[in-house]
One Martini backbone bead per residue (centre of mass of N, CA, C, O) as a GRO file, in nm:
protein
  494
    1MET     BB    1   5.309  -5.723 -17.457
    2THR     BB    2   5.313  -5.657 -17.140
    3ALA     BB    3   5.183  -5.682 -16.820
    4GLU     BB    4   5.204  -5.349 -16.793
    5ALA     BB    5   5.030  -5.283 -17.009
    6SER     BB    6   4.806  -5.111 -17.162
    7GLN     BB    7   4.450  -5.096 -17.216
    8ALA     BB    8   4.178  -5.106 -17.374
    9GLY     BB    9   3.875  -5.006 -17.359
   10PRO     BB   10   3.562  -5.037 -17.350
   11SER     BB   11   3.282  -5.015 -17.481
   12ALA     BB   12   3.044  -4.765 -17.483
   13GLY     BB   13   2.835  -4.952 -17.560
   14PRO     BB   14   2.662  -5.207 -17.608
   15ALA     BB   15   2.637  -5.512 -17.666
   16SER     BB   16   2.488  -5.742 -17.876
   17ASP     BB   17   2.287  -5.824 -17.619
   18GLY     BB   18   2.236  -5.525 -17.469
   19LEU     BB   19   2.464  -5.532 -17.271
   20ARG     BB   20   2.723  -5.505 -17.091
   21PRO     BB   21   3.032  -5.499 -17.138
   22LEU     BB   22   3.305  -5.707 -17.107
   23ARG     BB   23   3.580  -5.814 -16.896
   24ILE     BB   24   3.823  -6.031 -17.032
   25ALA     BB   25   4.011  -6.313 -16.920
   26LEU     BB   26   4.226  -6.504 -17.136
   27LEU     BB   27   4.366  -6.815 -17.079
   28THR     BB   28   4.702  -6.936 -17.199
   29TYR     BB   29   4.976  -7.156 -17.189
   30LYS     BB   30   4.912  -7.206 -17.505
   31GLY     BB   31   4.873  -6.992 -17.814
   32ASN     BB   32   4.970  -7.114 -18.072
   33PRO     BB   33   4.793  -7.180 -18.375
   34PHE     BB   34   5.036  -7.380 -18.498
   35CYS     BB   35   5.013  -7.619 -18.266
   36GLY     BB   36   4.690  -7.610 -18.211
   37GLY     BB   37   4.364  -7.592 -18.091
   38GLN     BB   38   4.401  -7.387 -17.857
   39GLY     BB   39   4.514  -7.150 -18.031
   40VAL     BB   40   4.271  -7.132 -18.220
   41TYR     BB   41   4.060  -7.072 -18.010
   42VAL     BB   42   4.175  -6.803 -17.905
   43ARG     BB   43   4.183  -6.644 -18.162
   44HIS     BB   44   3.875  -6.666 -18.250
   45LEU     BB   45   3.726  -6.601 -17.989
   46SER     BB   46   3.849  -6.321 -17.934
   47ARG     BB   47   3.749  -6.186 -18.192
   48GLU     BB   48   3.437  -6.240 -18.150
   49LEU     BB   49   3.413  -6.094 -17.881
   50ALA     BB   50   3.498  -5.819 -17.993
   51ARG     BB   51   3.270  -5.798 -18.202
   52LEU     BB   52   3.046  -5.797 -17.960
   53GLY     BB   53   3.196  -5.560 -17.753
   54HIS     BB   54   3.433  -5.676 -17.598
   55ARG     BB   55   3.692  -5.709 -17.361
   56VAL     BB   56   4.007  -5.866 -17.449
   57GLU     BB   57   4.250  -6.041 -17.247
   58VAL     BB   58   4.526  -6.207 -17.331
   59ILE     BB   59   4.683  -6.457 -17.116
   60GLY     BB   60   5.025  -6.567 -17.179
   61ALA     BB   61   5.249  -6.800 -17.287
   62GLN     BB   62   5.475  -6.987 -17.423
   63PRO     BB   63   5.353  -6.972 -17.702
   64TYR     BB   64   5.219  -6.708 -17.818
   65ALA     BB   65   4.959  -6.554 -17.907
   66VAL     BB   66   4.764  -6.502 -18.204
   67LEU     BB   67   4.618  -6.204 -18.310
   68ASP     BB   68   4.386  -6.020 -18.441
   69GLU     BB   69   4.368  -5.734 -18.610
   70GLY     BB   70   4.153  -5.438 -18.556
   71TYR     BB   71   4.047  -5.471 -18.247
   72ASP     BB   72   3.880  -5.338 -18.009
   73GLY     BB   73   3.983  -5.467 -17.698
   74LEU     BB   74   4.231  -5.638 -17.816
   75SER     BB   75   4.475  -5.824 -17.617
   76LEU     BB   76   4.820  -5.884 -17.507
   77THR     BB   77   4.957  -6.068 -17.228
   78GLU     BB   78   5.264  -6.137 -17.102
   79LEU     BB   79   5.344  -6.455 -16.920
   80PRO     BB   80   5.634  -6.568 -16.856
   81SER     BB   81   5.832  -6.820 -16.887
   82LEU     BB   82   6.121  -7.022 -16.948
   83ASP     BB   83   6.102  -7.177 -17.211
   84LEU     BB   84   6.200  -7.501 -17.218
   85TYR     BB   85   6.072  -7.582 -17.533
   86ARG     BB   86   6.233  -7.439 -17.721
   87GLN     BB   87   6.358  -7.335 -18.021
   88PRO     BB   88   6.659  -7.529 -18.053
   89ASP     BB   89   6.645  -7.590 -17.703
   90PRO     BB   90   6.510  -7.822 -17.570
   91PHE     BB   91   6.551  -7.891 -17.242
   92ARG     BB   92   6.676  -7.664 -17.100
   93THR     BB   93   6.919  -7.482 -16.902
   94PRO     BB   94   6.910  -7.227 -16.719
   95GLY     BB   95   7.030  -6.951 -16.615
   96ARG     BB   96   7.073  -6.795 -16.319
   97ASP     BB   97   6.946  -6.509 -16.427
   98GLU     BB   98   6.648  -6.634 -16.494
   99TYR     BB   99   6.569  -6.645 -16.210
  100ARG     BB  100   6.288  -6.512 -16.008
  101ASP     BB  101   6.151  -6.769 -15.860
  102TRP     BB  102   5.997  -7.052 -15.731
  103ILE     BB  103   5.848  -7.119 -15.998
  104ASP     BB  104   6.097  -7.161 -16.169
  105ALA     BB  105   6.213  -7.393 -16.000
  106LEU     BB  106   5.973  -7.583 -16.042
  107GLU     BB  107   5.989  -7.600 -16.350
  108VAL     BB  108   6.269  -7.723 -16.371
  109GLY     BB  109   6.239  -7.969 -16.180
  110THR     BB  110   6.010  -8.105 -16.343
  111MET     BB  111   6.167  -8.138 -16.604
  112TRP     BB  112   6.405  -8.307 -16.487
  113THR     BB  113   6.176  -8.537 -16.385
  114GLY     BB  114   5.975  -8.575 -16.654
  115GLY     BB  115   5.777  -8.349 -16.647
  116PHE     BB  116   5.490  -8.122 -16.693
  117PRO     BB  117   5.470  -7.785 -16.572
  118GLU     BB  118   5.285  -7.558 -16.710
  119PRO     BB  119   5.002  -7.574 -16.585
  120LEU     BB  120   5.099  -7.504 -16.300
  121THR     BB  121   5.285  -7.248 -16.337
  122PHE     BB  122   5.083  -7.073 -16.483
  123SER     BB  123   4.866  -7.065 -16.263
  124LEU     BB  124   5.045  -6.918 -16.056
  125ARG     BB  125   5.098  -6.664 -16.223
  126ALA     BB  126   4.802  -6.592 -16.278
  127ARG     BB  127   4.713  -6.554 -15.989
  128ARG     BB  128   4.898  -6.318 -15.918
  129HIS     BB  129   4.802  -6.130 -16.148
  130LEU     BB  130   4.494  -6.122 -16.082
  131ARG     BB  131   4.508  -6.026 -15.786
  132ALA     BB  132   4.663  -5.755 -15.861
  133ARG     BB  133   4.386  -5.696 -16.065
  134ARG     BB  134   4.153  -5.634 -15.906
  135GLY     BB  135   3.872  -5.520 -16.110
  136ASP     BB  136   3.950  -5.559 -16.426
  137PHE     BB  137   3.742  -5.808 -16.420
  138ASP     BB  138   3.446  -6.005 -16.477
  139VAL     BB  139   3.608  -6.249 -16.617
  140VAL     BB  140   3.752  -6.582 -16.620
  141HIS     BB  141   3.916  -6.764 -16.893
  142ASP     BB  142   4.008  -7.096 -16.909
  143ASN     BB  143   4.236  -7.283 -17.130
  144GLN     BB  144   4.310  -7.580 -16.995
  145THR     BB  145   4.494  -7.574 -16.740
  146LEU     BB  146   4.412  -7.689 -16.457
  147GLY     BB  147   4.532  -7.533 -16.202
  148TYR     BB  148   4.577  -7.464 -15.872
  149GLY     BB  149   4.589  -7.144 -15.904
  150LEU     BB  150   4.259  -7.131 -15.993
  151LEU     BB  151   4.172  -7.159 -15.716
  152GLY     BB  152   3.954  -6.966 -15.588
  153ASP     BB  153   4.064  -6.646 -15.539
  154ILE     BB  154   4.102  -6.437 -15.857
  155GLY     BB  155   3.887  -6.170 -15.879
  156ALA     BB  156   3.691  -6.366 -16.051
  157PRO     BB  157   3.504  -6.536 -16.231
  158LEU     BB  158   3.509  -6.884 -16.340
  159VAL     BB  159   3.580  -7.014 -16.668
  160THR     BB  160   3.611  -7.343 -16.831
  161THR     BB  161   3.795  -7.502 -17.082
  162ILE     BB  162   3.737  -7.841 -17.212
  163HIS     BB  163   3.808  -8.014 -17.479
  164HIS     BB  164   3.967  -8.260 -17.344
  165PRO     BB  165   4.086  -8.512 -17.182
  166ILE     BB  166   4.422  -8.596 -17.132
  167THR     BB  167   4.366  -8.891 -17.050
  168VAL     BB  168   4.331  -8.991 -17.339
  169ASP     BB  169   4.616  -8.956 -17.438
  170ARG     BB  170   4.745  -9.130 -17.226
  171ARG     BB  171   4.601  -9.399 -17.297
  172LEU     BB  172   4.696  -9.418 -17.595
  173GLU     BB  173   5.004  -9.415 -17.532
  174LEU     BB  174   5.008  -9.665 -17.356
  175ASP     BB  175   4.894  -9.860 -17.571
  176ALA     BB  176   5.152  -9.789 -17.773
  177ALA     BB  177   5.355  -9.903 -17.597
  178GLU     BB  178   5.643 -10.121 -17.624
  179ASN     BB  179   5.746 -10.068 -17.323
  180TRP     BB  180   5.821  -9.995 -16.995
  181GLN     BB  181   5.982  -9.740 -17.044
  182ARG     BB  182   5.766  -9.594 -17.207
  183ARG     BB  183   5.542  -9.608 -16.995
  184TYR     BB  184   5.693  -9.450 -16.779
  185SER     BB  185   5.728  -9.189 -16.937
  186VAL     BB  186   5.427  -9.133 -16.980
  187ARG     BB  187   5.343  -9.116 -16.685
  188ARG     BB  188   5.525  -8.880 -16.610
  189TRP     BB  189   5.431  -8.667 -16.815
  190TYR     BB  190   5.108  -8.718 -16.718
  191ALA     BB  191   5.093  -8.634 -16.410
  192PHE     BB  192   4.916  -8.366 -16.436
  193THR     BB  193   4.631  -8.506 -16.458
  194ARG     BB  194   4.573  -8.523 -16.153
  195MET     BB  195   4.539  -8.226 -16.111
  196GLN     BB  196   4.311  -8.186 -16.322
  197LYS     BB  197   4.104  -8.355 -16.178
  198ARG     BB  198   4.090  -8.194 -15.912
  199VAL     BB  199   4.011  -7.927 -16.038
  200ALA     BB  200   3.760  -7.999 -16.207
  201ARG     BB  201   3.576  -8.081 -15.955
  202ARG     BB  202   3.591  -7.755 -15.850
  203LEU     BB  203   3.430  -7.641 -16.083
  204PRO     BB  204   3.151  -7.436 -16.166
  205SER     BB  205   3.241  -7.389 -16.490
  206VAL     BB  206   3.207  -7.586 -16.792
  207LEU     BB  207   3.344  -7.594 -17.111
  208THR     BB  208   3.257  -7.755 -17.423
  209VAL     BB  209   3.269  -7.887 -17.776
  210SER     BB  210   3.110  -8.164 -17.699
  211GLY     BB  211   2.939  -8.442 -17.617
  212THR     BB  212   3.177  -8.630 -17.594
  213SER     BB  213   3.346  -8.457 -17.400
  214ARG     BB  214   3.142  -8.445 -17.177
  215GLN     BB  215   3.151  -8.751 -17.109
  216GLU     BB  216   3.458  -8.765 -17.057
  217ILE     BB  217   3.457  -8.567 -16.817
  218ILE     BB  218   3.280  -8.741 -16.639
  219ASP     BB  219   3.442  -9.011 -16.651
  220ASP     BB  220   3.751  -8.905 -16.608
  221LEU     BB  221   3.705  -8.642 -16.397
  222GLY     BB  222   3.423  -8.617 -16.224
  223VAL     BB  223   3.222  -8.418 -16.338
  224ARG     BB  224   2.945  -8.267 -16.307
  225GLN     BB  225   2.691  -8.240 -16.540
  226ASP     BB  226   2.570  -7.952 -16.440
  227ARG     BB  227   2.866  -7.800 -16.507
  228ILE     BB  228   2.829  -7.878 -16.813
  229HIS     BB  229   2.886  -7.709 -17.135
  230VAL     BB  230   2.791  -7.687 -17.470
  231VAL     BB  231   3.018  -7.524 -17.714
  232HIS     BB  232   3.048  -7.491 -18.021
  233ILE     BB  233   3.270  -7.480 -18.261
  234GLY     BB  234   3.475  -7.365 -18.556
  235ALA     BB  235   3.485  -7.198 -18.851
  236ASP     BB  236   3.623  -6.976 -19.080
  237ALA     BB  237   3.406  -6.920 -19.337
  238ASP     BB  238   3.552  -6.687 -19.486
  239LEU     BB  239   3.828  -6.822 -19.518
  240PHE     BB  240   3.692  -7.107 -19.535
  241SER     BB  241   3.649  -7.128 -19.878
  242PRO     BB  242   3.556  -7.139 -20.179
  243ASP     BB  243   3.783  -7.164 -20.488
  244PRO     BB  244   3.786  -7.210 -20.829
  245SER     BB  245   4.080  -7.088 -20.893
  246VAL     BB  246   4.185  -7.334 -20.748
  247ALA     BB  247   4.373  -7.588 -20.817
  248VAL     BB  248   4.332  -7.926 -20.851
  249VAL     BB  249   4.517  -8.199 -20.736
  250PRO     BB  250   4.581  -8.494 -20.838
  251GLY     BB  251   4.573  -8.711 -20.556
  252ARG     BB  252   4.524  -8.517 -20.323
  253ILE     BB  253   4.603  -8.533 -19.972
  254VAL     BB  254   4.483  -8.385 -19.666
  255THR     BB  255   4.643  -8.317 -19.343
  256THR     BB  256   4.644  -8.287 -18.980
  257SER     BB  257   4.956  -8.291 -18.768
  258SER     BB  258   5.095  -8.152 -18.482
  259ALA     BB  259   5.164  -8.453 -18.378
  260ASP     BB  260   5.349  -8.758 -18.311
  261VAL     BB  261   5.071  -8.920 -18.213
  262PRO     BB  262   4.839  -9.162 -18.174
  263LEU     BB  263   4.579  -8.987 -18.175
  264LYS     BB  264   4.612  -8.900 -18.495
  265GLY     BB  265   4.659  -9.155 -18.698
  266LEU     BB  266   4.886  -9.130 -18.921
  267VAL     BB  267   4.990  -9.421 -18.968
  268PHE     BB  268   4.720  -9.517 -19.108
  269LEU     BB  269   4.740  -9.325 -19.348
  270VAL     BB  270   5.005  -9.422 -19.462
  271GLU     BB  271   4.911  -9.715 -19.506
  272ALA     BB  272   4.677  -9.636 -19.693
  273LEU     BB  273   4.841  -9.506 -19.919
  274ALA     BB  274   4.980  -9.762 -20.018
  275LYS     BB  275   4.713  -9.890 -20.116
  276VAL     BB  276   4.614  -9.668 -20.310
  277ARG     BB  277   4.870  -9.669 -20.506
  278ALA     BB  278   4.801  -9.945 -20.639
  279GLU     BB  279   4.560  -9.787 -20.806
  280GLN     BB  280   4.676  -9.473 -20.748
  281PRO     BB  281   4.980  -9.339 -20.824
  282ASP     BB  282   4.902  -9.017 -20.769
  283ALA     BB  283   4.887  -9.054 -20.481
  284HIS     BB  284   4.908  -8.805 -20.215
  285LEU     BB  285   5.060  -8.650 -19.917
  286VAL     BB  286   4.966  -8.370 -19.705
  287VAL     BB  287   5.121  -8.245 -19.412
  288VAL     BB  288   5.023  -8.047 -19.141
  289GLY     BB  289   5.345  -8.054 -19.015
  290LYS     BB  290   5.586  -8.227 -18.855
  291ARG     BB  291   5.853  -8.405 -18.931
  292PRO     BB  292   5.944  -8.714 -18.848
  293GLY     BB  293   6.250  -8.868 -18.754
  294GLU     BB  294   6.081  -9.076 -18.583
  295GLY     BB  295   5.890  -9.355 -18.566
  296PRO     BB  296   5.605  -9.486 -18.697
  297VAL     BB  297   5.583  -9.298 -18.946
  298ALA     BB  298   5.872  -9.318 -19.050
  299GLN     BB  299   5.868  -9.628 -19.073
  300ALA     BB  300   5.632  -9.650 -19.276
  301MET     BB  301   5.757  -9.486 -19.507
  302GLU     BB  302   5.997  -9.678 -19.542
  303ARG     BB  303   5.852  -9.950 -19.578
  304TYR     BB  304   5.665  -9.824 -19.838
  305GLY     BB  305   5.811  -9.606 -20.009
  306LEU     BB  306   5.697  -9.273 -19.933
  307GLU     BB  307   5.883  -9.024 -19.951
  308GLY     BB  308   5.758  -8.900 -20.234
  309ALA     BB  309   5.435  -8.911 -20.112
  310VAL     BB  310   5.526  -8.736 -19.855
  311GLU     BB  311   5.437  -8.414 -19.722
  312PHE     BB  312   5.570  -8.150 -19.518
  313VAL     BB  313   5.413  -7.864 -19.358
  314LYS     BB  314   5.536  -7.550 -19.210
  315GLY     BB  315   5.458  -7.221 -19.137
  316ILE     BB  316   5.204  -7.130 -19.268
  317SER     BB  317   4.969  -6.947 -19.380
  318ASP     BB  318   4.645  -6.906 -19.399
  319ALA     BB  319   4.625  -6.881 -19.707
  320GLU     BB  320   4.796  -7.135 -19.764
  321LEU     BB  321   4.617  -7.335 -19.619
  322VAL     BB  322   4.360  -7.295 -19.776
  323ASP     BB  323   4.482  -7.362 -20.060
  324LEU     BB  324   4.565  -7.647 -19.987
  325VAL     BB  325   4.283  -7.757 -19.931
  326ARG     BB  326   4.160  -7.676 -20.206
  327SER     BB  327   4.375  -7.860 -20.377
  328ALA     BB  328   4.227  -8.099 -20.277
  329GLN     BB  329   4.043  -8.386 -20.327
  330VAL     BB  330   4.116  -8.470 -20.022
  331ALA     BB  331   4.023  -8.492 -19.686
  332CYS     BB  332   4.179  -8.597 -19.364
  333VAL     BB  333   4.069  -8.776 -19.053
  334PRO     BB  334   4.258  -9.027 -18.861
  335SER     BB  335   4.168  -9.022 -18.577
  336LEU     BB  336   4.109  -9.179 -18.271
  337TYR     BB  337   4.070  -8.883 -18.138
  338GLU     BB  338   3.825  -8.615 -18.070
  339GLY     BB  339   3.676  -8.336 -17.919
  340PHE     BB  340   3.630  -8.242 -18.226
  341SER     BB  341   3.753  -8.090 -18.526
  342LEU     BB  342   3.883  -7.848 -18.703
  343PRO     BB  343   3.984  -7.976 -18.971
  344ALA     BB  344   3.706  -8.070 -19.059
  345ALA     BB  345   3.559  -7.796 -19.064
  346GLU     BB  346   3.757  -7.650 -19.259
  347ALA     BB  347   3.735  -7.839 -19.498
  348MET     BB  348   3.429  -7.816 -19.538
  349ALA     BB  349   3.422  -7.502 -19.581
  350THR     BB  350   3.579  -7.532 -19.869
  351GLY     BB  351   3.449  -7.804 -20.013
  352THR     BB  352   3.613  -8.043 -19.917
  353PRO     BB  353   3.623  -8.361 -19.915
  354LEU     BB  354   3.559  -8.617 -19.657
  355VAL     BB  355   3.768  -8.824 -19.454
  356ALA     BB  356   3.657  -8.998 -19.152
  357THR     BB  357   3.646  -9.082 -18.848
  358THR     BB  358   3.474  -9.211 -18.537
  359GLY     BB  359   3.642  -9.049 -18.336
  360GLY     BB  360   3.474  -8.935 -18.106
  361ALA     BB  361   3.354  -8.613 -18.226
  362ILE     BB  362   3.362  -8.626 -18.537
  363PRO     BB  363   3.058  -8.692 -18.615
  364GLU     BB  364   2.946  -8.418 -18.511
  365VAL     BB  365   3.091  -8.267 -18.748
  366ALA     BB  366   3.080  -8.451 -19.021
  367GLY     BB  367   2.863  -8.660 -19.003
  368ARG     BB  368   2.723  -8.860 -19.228
  369ASP     BB  369   2.756  -9.125 -19.407
  370GLY     BB  370   2.718  -9.008 -19.745
  371GLU     BB  371   2.646  -8.694 -19.690
  372THR     BB  372   2.926  -8.526 -19.562
  373CYS     BB  373   3.088  -8.805 -19.571
  374LEU     BB  374   3.342  -9.044 -19.507
  375ALA     BB  375   3.316  -9.316 -19.279
  376VAL     BB  376   3.549  -9.458 -19.036
  377PRO     BB  377   3.718  -9.651 -18.850
  378PRO     BB  378   3.945  -9.644 -18.615
  379GLY     BB  379   4.254  -9.795 -18.696
  380GLU     BB  380   4.181  -9.855 -19.024
  381SER     BB  381   4.354  -9.871 -19.312
  382GLY     BB  382   4.159 -10.020 -19.506
  383ALA     BB  383   3.917  -9.828 -19.477
  384LEU     BB  384   4.064  -9.575 -19.565
  385ALA     BB  385   4.151  -9.673 -19.846
  386ALA     BB  386   3.867  -9.721 -19.958
  387ALA     BB  387   3.761  -9.432 -19.928
  388LEU     BB  388   3.978  -9.283 -20.091
  389THR     BB  389   3.945  -9.436 -20.356
  390ARG     BB  390   3.649  -9.367 -20.402
  391LEU     BB  391   3.682  -9.053 -20.404
  392LEU     BB  392   3.904  -9.018 -20.620
  393GLY     BB  393   3.706  -9.182 -20.841
  394ASP     BB  394   3.450  -8.961 -20.767
  395PRO     BB  395   3.343  -8.656 -20.865
  396GLU     BB  396   3.044  -8.649 -20.773
  397LEU     BB  397   3.091  -8.717 -20.478
  398ARG     BB  398   3.273  -8.484 -20.412
  399ALA     BB  399   3.071  -8.255 -20.475
  400ARG     BB  400   2.847  -8.340 -20.278
  401LEU     BB  401   3.009  -8.346 -20.013
  402GLY     BB  402   3.128  -8.061 -20.024
  403ALA     BB  403   2.859  -7.903 -20.018
  404ALA     BB  404   2.739  -8.033 -19.760
  405GLY     BB  405   2.967  -7.959 -19.566
  406ARG     BB  406   2.942  -7.652 -19.577
  407GLU     BB  407   2.649  -7.634 -19.486
  408ARG     BB  408   2.695  -7.754 -19.205
  409VAL     BB  409   2.884  -7.538 -19.095
  410LEU     BB  410   2.695  -7.289 -19.134
  411ARG     BB  411   2.475  -7.404 -18.936
  412HIS     BB  412   2.679  -7.504 -18.669
  413PHE     BB  413   3.015  -7.400 -18.724
  414THR     BB  414   3.084  -7.106 -18.571
  415TRP     BB  415   3.239  -6.843 -18.406
  416ALA     BB  416   2.994  -6.668 -18.348
  417ARG     BB  417   2.833  -6.881 -18.194
  418ALA     BB  418   3.045  -6.940 -17.979
  419ALA     BB  419   3.054  -6.656 -17.852
  420GLU     BB  420   2.760  -6.631 -17.768
  421GLY     BB  421   2.758  -6.880 -17.580
  422THR     BB  422   2.986  -6.788 -17.392
  423VAL     BB  423   2.861  -6.525 -17.282
  424ALA     BB  424   2.622  -6.660 -17.140
  425HIS     BB  425   2.813  -6.806 -16.930
  426TYR     BB  426   2.938  -6.563 -16.808
  427ARG     BB  427   2.677  -6.438 -16.692
  428GLU     BB  428   2.608  -6.676 -16.510
  429ALA     BB  429   2.864  -6.668 -16.336
  430MET     BB  430   2.817  -6.378 -16.230
  431ALA     BB  431   2.540  -6.428 -16.101
  432ARG     BB  432   2.633  -6.642 -15.895
  433THR     BB  433   2.835  -6.459 -15.750
  434ALA     BB  434   2.639  -6.232 -15.674
  435GLY     BB  435   2.454  -6.417 -15.501
  436ARG     BB  436   2.670  -6.488 -15.289
  437ASP     BB  437   2.738  -6.196 -15.202
  438THR     BB  438   2.454  -6.122 -15.109
  439GLY     BB  439   2.426  -6.339 -14.896
  440ALA     BB  440   2.664  -6.251 -14.723
  441ALA     BB  441   2.559  -5.965 -14.656
  442GLY     BB  442   2.280  -6.104 -14.529
  443ARG     BB  443   2.341  -6.368 -14.365
  444ALA     BB  444   2.207  -6.617 -14.591
  445VAL     BB  445   2.412  -6.846 -14.598
  446ARG     BB  446   2.462  -7.146 -14.684
  447ARG     BB  447   2.617  -7.429 -14.629
  448PRO     BB  448   2.848  -7.577 -14.797
  449GLY     BB  449   2.864  -7.847 -15.011
  450PRO     BB  450   2.979  -8.100 -15.223
  451ALA     BB  451   2.723  -8.022 -15.432
  452ASP     BB  452   2.807  -7.734 -15.482
  453PRO     BB  453   2.833  -7.559 -15.793
  454ALA     BB  454   2.915  -7.245 -15.665
  455VAL     BB  455   3.157  -7.365 -15.485
  456VAL     BB  456   3.491  -7.250 -15.409
  457PRO     BB  457   3.746  -7.295 -15.229
  458ASP     BB  458   3.962  -7.114 -15.065
  459THR     BB  459   4.259  -6.981 -15.059
  460PRO     BB  460   4.490  -6.816 -14.951
  461ALA     BB  461   4.528  -6.467 -14.946
  462ASP     BB  462   4.782  -6.481 -15.063
  463ALA     BB  463   4.891  -6.429 -15.386
  464ASP     BB  464   5.119  -6.676 -15.351
  465ALA     BB  465   4.936  -6.881 -15.267
  466VAL     BB  466   4.935  -7.249 -15.263
  467PRO     BB  467   4.749  -7.558 -15.319
  468VAL     BB  468   5.033  -7.726 -15.235
  469THR     BB  469   5.142  -8.032 -15.161
  470ALA     BB  470   5.336  -8.301 -15.128
  471ALA     BB  471   5.140  -8.475 -15.290
  472ASP     BB  472   5.110  -8.286 -15.534
  473ALA     BB  473   5.412  -8.286 -15.626
  474SER     BB  474   5.401  -8.586 -15.733
  475ASP     BB  475   5.271  -8.517 -16.008
  476THR     BB  476   5.569  -8.374 -16.117
  477ALA     BB  477   5.763  -8.559 -15.938
  478HIS     BB  478   6.033  -8.771 -16.013
  479THR     BB  479   6.261  -8.910 -16.173
  480PRO     BB  480   6.566  -8.804 -16.328
  481ASP     BB  481   6.512  -8.980 -16.554
  482ILE     BB  482   6.500  -8.907 -16.933
  483PRO     BB  483   6.348  -9.069 -17.147
  484ASP     BB  484   6.221  -9.007 -17.450
  485ARG     BB  485   6.256  -8.703 -17.553
  486SER     BB  486   6.160  -8.683 -17.851
  487ASP     BB  487   5.850  -8.756 -17.811
  488ARG     BB  488   5.798  -8.486 -17.631
  489GLU     BB  489   5.857  -8.250 -17.826
  490SER     BB  490   5.588  -8.263 -17.994
  491ARG     BB  491   5.414  -8.167 -17.739
  492ALA     BB  492   5.599  -7.901 -17.639
  493THR     BB  493   5.647  -7.818 -17.937
  494CYS     BB  494   5.674  -7.607 -18.267
   0.00000   0.00000   0.00000
């Protein structure tokens, strides 16, 4: 559906909370649920918001969001970029007839100079679109774009989800960099995080998915703690459920790794598999994600002779993914850090026993060691190997942890709960904005100060006006040399 397409109207009756149904604009600069957690978030949250009786219009760029069908008031509006990272020609140079405006030129120029433009350029296009449709939405929900274009007046109150600060990814990749050229490339690619820091500090309402992410947002982005609210996300417990008819494959370990980046810790799991196979030769790993052609994971597989013991699968359907997880004796989350960990919640929901690290918010999801999972320190292949060997060899422990894990997800981590909590914060944001408007009408508005959590300074009134200065542009524009192209493709493409 294009940006000009008509949308279904809101529900005739009240929403599930007894109040007026909301008209929600849900923004996502990358929405494909097969690429990573942000796309999964948009897909499931939009569905549950529609189930609650609200009208949800997902507005996004390529790769476009995939939405569940059959829900009144749930629609997709495509706000296309130049799609510079598409397959099979990522980092392409567009033809002259593809350029539409100065935002397109900015997008290409930033890509040419080694930066990642999409958070900024999507925010500028979204600003223009939203201001042109003033009055169509009660609230705008941004899914971690954190671009300059979303500051100030965009036609409706803004609520922003930050899953975790991307500065964490940047720090881990710099730590793993092998030489100065690689460190330079990482710094250029992640230059947009400076913009995200500046924007985050000016946001009136931030949602995040875990207590760990909340603290990281305070520490890394400098957002005031009273502006941040935790709304746990979760698994689709109806889809990710036990099914005894699915045969469990002896020795099978399943993990999800959407990109070959240090954050995911896949190299440590591959090293652990080599140790496990010394005692259990049938142990093998199935990775839901793209096979890396080079890099630490590919090198580890070759070094330990694991080519036949590690399989990568990509582009599978939801049903195939669920059956794959069900078929595993063990699911594993080896990440060095996670802002939440959807793979952990989904594996637990199927009743598959879990081995997980204690990186970031994973313990908040997976629970206590020995009760709902086996927990190990991040970055330690020996500890991973010991836990995997123990679980593969103990069917009673697998059954106990699997059952306890599903029960934990049902109690705490479902998308229905996430949607209800999110709507409550939508209504709070609307009430704050209405309060400011009422005060302005009565000429009783206090002068906003730097600590005012409800005030975001306006940008110029022109719908195309952008709060980007020459200094801001340096966040995304660097030198024209672009080394290490292949390692960035896994972050930018799917």
